[in-house]
C-alpha positions in Angstrom: 90.9 264.4 -181.8 88.7 261.4 -181.6 88.8 257.9 -180.2 86.0 255.2 -180.2 86.6 251.9 -178.5 84.7 248.8 -177.5 84.2 249.2 -173.7 84.5 245.5 -173.0 87.3 244.5 -175.3 89.2 247.8 -175.7 89.1 247.2 -179.5 89.8 250.5 -181.2 86.9 251.2 -183.7 88.1 254.7 -184.8 90.9 257.0 -183.8 92.4 260.3 -184.8 95.3 261.8 -182.9 94.2 259.8 -179.9 97.5 260.4 -178.0 97.6 264.1 -178.5 97.2 266.0 -175.2 94.8 269.0 -175.2 92.6 271.0 -172.9 89.4 269.1 -171.9 87.2 271.8 -170.5 84.2 270.5 -168.5 85.0 266.9 -169.2 87.0 267.6 -166.0 83.8 267.4 -164.0 83.7 263.6 -164.3 87.0 263.5 -162.3 85.6 266.0 -159.8 82.5 263.7 -159.4 84.6 260.6 -158.9 86.8 262.1 -156.3 83.9 263.6 -154.4 82.1 260.2 -154.3 85.4 258.5 -153.3 85.4 260.7 -150.2 82.1 259.3 -149.1 80.8 262.8 -148.2 77.1 263.0 -147.3 75.1 263.7 -150.4 72.2 265.0 -148.4 74.3 267.6 -146.6 73.0 271.1 -147.3 75.6 273.5 -148.7 75.5 277.3 -149.2 76.8 279.0 -152.3 79.2 281.8 -151.5 80.7 284.5 -153.6 84.0 282.6 -153.7 82.2 279.8 -155.5 81.9 282.0 -158.6 84.3 280.0 -160.7 86.9 282.1 -162.4 84.8 285.1 -161.5 83.1 285.3 -164.9 81.4 282.1 -165.8 77.6 282.4 -166.1 75.5 280.8 -163.4 72.0 281.0 -162.0 73.3 279.9 -158.5 73.4 283.2 -156.6 75.3 283.6 -153.4 73.1 282.5 -150.5 71.5 279.6 -152.5 71.3 276.4 -150.5 71.4 273.0 -152.1 72.5 269.6 -151.2 75.8 268.1 -152.2 73.9 265.6 -154.3 72.1 268.4 -156.1 75.4 270.2 -156.8 76.9 267.0 -158.2 73.8 266.5 -160.4 74.0 270.1 -161.8 77.8 269.8 -162.4 77.4 266.6 -164.4 74.1 267.2 -166.2 74.1 271.0 -166.9 77.9 271.5 -166.5 77.2 274.1 -163.8 80.6 275.6 -163.0 79.7 277.2 -159.6 78.2 273.8 -158.5 81.5 272.1 -159.3 83.5 274.9 -157.5 81.1 274.4 -154.5 82.0 270.7 -154.4 85.7 271.7 -154.4 85.3 274.3 -151.6 83.4 271.9 -149.4 85.8 268.9 -150.0 88.0 268.1 -146.9 90.9 270.5 -147.4 89.1 272.6 -150.0 89.9 273.0 -153.7 93.7 272.3 -153.3 93.0 269.0 -151.7 90.4 268.1 -154.3 92.7 268.9 -157.2 95.5 266.8 -155.5 93.1 263.9 -155.2 92.0 264.4 -158.9 95.6 264.1 -160.1 96.2 261.1 -157.8 93.1 259.4 -159.2 94.2 260.1 -162.8 97.5 258.3 -162.0 95.6 255.3 -160.5 93.4 254.8 -163.6 96.3 255.1 -166.1 95.7 258.6 -167.4 99.4 259.1 -168.1 99.0 262.4 -170.0 96.4 264.0 -167.8 96.8 267.0 -165.5 94.1 268.9 -163.5 94.2 272.4 -162.0 90.6 273.1 -161.0 87.3 271.2 -160.4 85.4 273.0 -163.2 87.5 272.7 -166.3 87.5 276.4 -166.9 91.3 276.3 -166.6 92.9 275.6 -170.0 95.6 273.7 -168.1 93.2 270.8 -167.3 94.6 268.6 -170.0 94.4 265.0 -171.3 94.5 262.9 -174.4 91.6 261.1 -176.0 93.1 257.8 -174.8 93.2 259.2 -171.3 89.6 260.2 -171.5 88.5 256.7 -172.5 90.1 255.5 -169.2 88.3 258.3 -167.4 84.9 257.4 -168.9 85.4 253.7 -168.2 86.3 254.5 -164.5 83.4 257.0 -164.1 80.9 254.4 -165.5 81.5 252.3 -162.4 79.7 255.0 -160.3 75.9 254.6 -160.5 75.5 258.2 -159.4 77.5 259.5 -162.3 75.7 257.4 -164.8 72.3 258.6 -163.5 73.1 262.3 -163.1 75.0 262.7 -166.3 72.2 261.3 -168.5 69.2 262.7 -166.7 67.3 265.3 -168.8 66.3 267.9 -166.2 66.4 269.0 -162.6 64.5 271.8 -160.8 66.3 273.6 -158.0 64.9 276.2 -155.6 67.0 279.4 -156.0 65.7 282.0 -153.6 62.0 282.3 -154.1 62.2 280.9 -157.6 62.3 277.4 -159.0 65.0 277.2 -161.6 64.9 274.5 -164.3 68.1 273.0 -165.5 68.5 270.9 -168.6 71.1 268.5 -170.0 73.8 270.1 -172.2 73.7 267.0 -174.4 70.5 267.0 -176.6 71.2 263.4 -177.6 70.1 262.3 -174.1 66.5 263.3 -175.1 66.5 261.0 -178.2 64.9 257.6 -177.8 67.1 256.1 -180.5 70.2 256.6 -178.3 71.0 254.3 -175.3 73.4 256.5 -173.5 74.8 255.2 -170.2 77.1 258.2 -169.4 78.0 261.5 -171.0 79.7 264.8 -170.5 80.0 267.9 -172.7 82.6 270.6 -172.4 83.7 273.9 -173.9 86.2 276.6 -173.5 88.0 278.4 -176.3 91.3 276.5 -175.6 89.5 273.1 -175.8 86.9 273.7 -178.5 83.6 271.7 -178.2 84.2 268.4 -176.5 82.0 265.3 -175.9 82.5 262.0 -174.2 79.9 259.3 -174.0 79.3 255.7 -173.2 76.5 254.2 -175.3 75.1 250.8 -176.3 75.0 250.5 -180.1 73.7 247.3 -181.7 74.3 245.4 -178.5 77.9 246.7 -178.2 79.0 248.9 -175.3 81.0 251.7 -176.8 83.0 254.7 -175.5 83.3 257.8 -177.7 85.7 260.7 -177.1 85.4 263.7 -179.4 87.6 266.7 -178.7 88.2 270.1 -180.2 85.2 270.3 -182.5 84.6 273.7 -184.0 80.9 274.3 -184.4 78.3 274.2 -181.6 76.6 271.1 -182.9 79.4 269.4 -184.8 80.4 267.1 -181.9 76.8 265.8 -181.7 76.7 265.4 -185.5 80.0 263.5 -185.4 78.6 261.2 -182.7 75.5 260.5 -184.8 77.7 259.7 -187.8 79.7 257.3 -185.7 76.6 255.6 -184.4 75.1 255.3 -187.9 78.4 253.8 -189.1 78.5 251.3 -186.3 74.9 250.3 -186.9 75.5 249.9 -190.6 78.6 247.8 -190.1 77.2 245.6 -187.3 76.8 241.8 -188.1 73.2 240.8 -188.8 73.0 238.6 -185.7 73.9 241.5 -183.3 71.4 241.9 -180.5 69.8 245.4 -180.4 68.2 244.9 -177.0 70.9 245.7 -174.4 68.8 246.9 -171.5 70.3 244.2 -169.3 73.7 245.9 -169.6 72.6 249.0 -167.7 
């Protein structure tokens, strides 16, 4: 499934099965981030990772029980590195806990017009977190309105003290390291039920574009597909298009 639209005009530039609903894996974390920020919780509040934050009890994580980090750091790790236990920590420390967070996520989905969406957990590890590509365009456009989500999702690294060690986290999207891309927001995702997923906002030849790529098979195919879409948009852009779009960030 895929959908590429002009962010400002909603013109559909490319689509394939855009209304089909499927699992969305860690794309979920964009909604987790929005709801967390909507609650105006202190980002500098120090939180402690507990055993109950081990999302689904099996997902890999370097955040051991007892690790202390701020809510802002947890949000950063969830968006940039798709850290599942950080997202679960955000849910547990939300007023009312994970059930209240999930309720707020579904309410927010309704408010922004995600008619086919449903959320069950803050991480995306549940295959019942589902949406269509059209829903995810709405999600990306809504998330783009949050400066914290834009910054955290495209940053390339973060160092977090874990016990006596400093642990380096990197972005799960290698396109964020490339100078030829102007990415304003991104999120990757993967579980077996969803395949490899990618959503991005990027400026291409002066045009603000939202890309949604779902259910890719190979580890790198979603990034290769994004590059092909970018190359196609560059090749088809009118000669007078402005390449310098820094003022749009």
